[in-house]
KEDRENKOL-577677 format. One record per residue (C-alpha): y, z, x; residue in one letter; residue number from 0. Coordinates in steps of 0.02 Angstrom, whole numbers, plus 50000, padded with zeros to 5 digits. Layout:
{{Y,Z,X},'a',NUM}
...
***
This chain:
{{56154,52902,55086},'m',0}
{{56175,53027,55229},'h',1}
{{56364,53015,55217},'l',2}
{{56355,53054,55030},'e',3}
{{56247,53207,55065},'a',4}
{{56369,53268,55197},'l',5}
{{56516,53242,55080},'n',6}
{{56423,53338,54943},'l',7}
{{56384,53480,55065},'a',8}
{{56567,53486,55119},'a',9}
{{56622,53494,54937},'d',10}
{{56501,53636,54901},'v',11}
{{56559,53734,55053},'l',12}
{{56741,53707,55005},'a',13}
{{56705,53778,54832},'a',14}
{{56638,53943,54901},'i',15}
{{56767,54079,54874},'p',16}
{{56840,54166,55025},'n',17}
{{56851,54351,54978},'p',18}
{{56979,54466,55056},'s',19}
{{56905,54588,55181},'p',20}
{{56956,54745,55087},'e',21}
{{56837,54886,55050},'e',22}
{{56777,54890,54870},'p',23}
{{56779,55050,54767},'p',24}
{{56638,55161,54824},'g',25}
{{56629,55075,54993},'g',26}
{{56644,55240,55086},'a',27}
{{56479,55299,55011},'g',28}
{{56394,55137,55062},'f',29}
{{56459,55155,55240},'l',30}
{{56392,55333,55243},'k',31}
{{56219,55269,55192},'i',32}
{{56230,55134,55328},'l',33}
{{56272,55270,55454},'g',34}
{{56121,55372,55402},'w',35}
{{56013,55217,55415},'g',36}
{{56077,55185,55591},'a',37}
{{56037,55363,55643},'w',38}
{{55861,55348,55573},'i',39}
{{55830,55179,55658},'v',40}
{{55892,55240,55827},'f',41}
{{55794,55402,55809},'g',42}
{{55638,55299,55778},'l',43}
{{55682,55194,55930},'g',44}
{{55688,55350,56039},'v',45}
{{55523,55409,55967},'l',46}
{{55447,55238,55999},'g',47}
{{55502,55240,56181},'i',48}
{{55434,55415,56206},'l',49}
{{55269,55370,56121},'f',50}
{{55247,55212,56227},'a',51}
{{55290,55308,56386},'a',52}
{{55165,55444,56344},'g',53}
{{55027,55316,56311},'k',54}
{{55068,55229,56476},'m',55}
{{55055,55394,56570},'m',56}
{{54889,55440,56488},'i',57}
{{54814,55268,56523},'d',58}
{{54876,55269,56703},'q',59}
{{54799,55440,56733},'k',60}
{{54632,55383,56661},'s',61}
{{54637,55226,56771},'g',62}
{{54663,55096,56635},'h',63}
{{54836,55040,56690},'g',64}
{{54976,55030,56565},'g',65}
{{55001,54846,56530},'g',66}
{{54965,54851,56344},'q',67}
{{55085,54994,56318},'h',68}
{{55216,54914,56428},'a',69}
{{55215,54771,56302},'q',70}
{{55241,54893,56158},'s',71}
{{55383,54972,56256},'l',72}
{{55462,54801,56273},'g',73}
{{55448,54773,56085},'m',74}
{{55529,54942,56050},'v',75}
{{55672,54897,56168},'l',76}
{{55694,54727,56083},'v',77}
{{55702,54817,55916},'g',78}
{{55835,54934,55984},'c',79}
{{55937,54786,56045},'i',80}
{{55926,54699,55877},'v',81}
{{55977,54861,55787},'a',82}
{{56123,54883,55908},'s',83}
{{56194,54710,55877},'v',84}
{{56153,54701,55690},'a',85}
{{56334,54711,55632},'s',86}
{{56385,54581,55761},'g',87}
{{56248,54463,55701},'i',88}
{{56301,54481,55519},'v',89}
{{56485,54463,55566},'g',90}
{{56447,54305,55664},'g',91}
{{56350,54229,55519},'v',92}
{{56488,54271,55395},'v',93}
{{56622,54201,55511},'a',94}
{{56521,54042,55542},'a',95}
{{56504,54019,55354},'a',96}
{{56693,54033,55339},'g',97}
{{56694,54194,55241},'g',98}
{{56797,54353,55260},'m',99}
{{56925,54281,55379},'s',100}
***
């Protein structure tokens, strides 16, 4: 039964078309929108880092420490890393699925 399921899965994967990696009509506009999105995301990342740093400084001055805001700074940095490698992640998934070679 497992072998039949694997054979069926292989047949389905073999039937998936492999498109050529050429830009479709209007692709330049889409890439422009992606560029704007990237600028917005990284701008928000910078604002997030500045906000977390400011909260850490205020809490440190009032004697509360800054541990809670250090955690939010870490989350902002993780978000920046994910945004930075987004195209690599998508490219890796597409390549692993056998598409756009």
